[in-house]
C-alpha positions as CSV (number, residue, x, y, z in Angstrom):
1,X,3.8,6.7,3.6
2,X,2.4,8.2,0.5
3,X,1.3,6.1,-2.5
4,X,4.4,7.0,-4.5
5,X,6.7,6.0,-1.5
6,X,4.7,2.7,-1.1
7,X,5.2,1.9,-4.9
8,X,9.0,2.6,-4.6
9,X,9.2,0.4,-1.4
10,X,7.4,-2.4,-2.8
11,X,9.2,-2.0,-6.4
12,X,5.7,-1.8,-7.9
13,X,4.2,0.9,-10.2
14,X,2.2,3.7,-8.7
15,X,-0.8,2.5,-10.9
16,X,-0.6,-1.0,-9.0
17,X,-0.9,0.9,-5.7
18,X,-3.9,2.8,-6.7
19,X,-5.5,-0.2,-8.4
20,X,-4.6,-3.2,-6.3
21,X,-3.1,-2.4,-2.8
22,X,-6.6,-2.3,-1.1
23,X,-7.5,-5.6,-2.8
24,X,-4.3,-7.1,-1.7
25,X,-4.9,-6.2,2.0
26,X,-3.3,-2.9,2.4
27,X,-5.5,-0.3,4.0
28,X,-5.4,3.1,2.1
29,X,-6.2,6.2,4.3
30,X,-7.8,9.0,2.2
31,X,-7.1,12.6,3.1
32,X,-9.3,15.1,1.4
33,X,-11.9,14.8,-1.3
34,X,-12.4,14.8,-5.1
35,X,-9.4,14.8,-7.3
36,X,-7.2,16.6,-4.6
37,X,-7.5,13.6,-2.3
38,X,-4.4,12.1,-1.0
39,X,-3.9,8.4,-0.2
40,X,-1.6,7.2,2.4
41,X,-0.5,4.1,4.2
42,X,0.7,3.3,7.7
43,X,4.2,2.2,7.6
44,X,3.6,-0.4,10.4
45,X,0.6,-2.0,8.5
46,X,2.7,-2.1,5.2
47,X,5.4,-3.9,7.2
48,X,3.1,-6.3,8.8
49,X,1.5,-7.0,5.3
50,X,4.9,-7.8,3.9
51,X,5.8,-10.2,7.0
52,X,2.3,-12.0,6.3
53,X,3.5,-12.5,2.6
54,X,6.8,-14.1,3.6
55,X,5.2,-16.4,6.0
56,X,2.6,-17.5,3.5
57,X,5.3,-18.1,0.8
58,X,7.5,-20.1,3.2
59,X,4.8,-22.4,4.2
């Protein structure tokens, strides 16, 4: 899942994904180097992360 797809999936801004996703517990995977680097996220990890948020808010 690209950073843009993640932003759309979470209904967050692309800037939030680049700035806060890793701090929030999502692991970014970087492909390439420098300005041309691409950041992607594993769909299964994103879904697990969302599930943990639901459990934490329900408690």
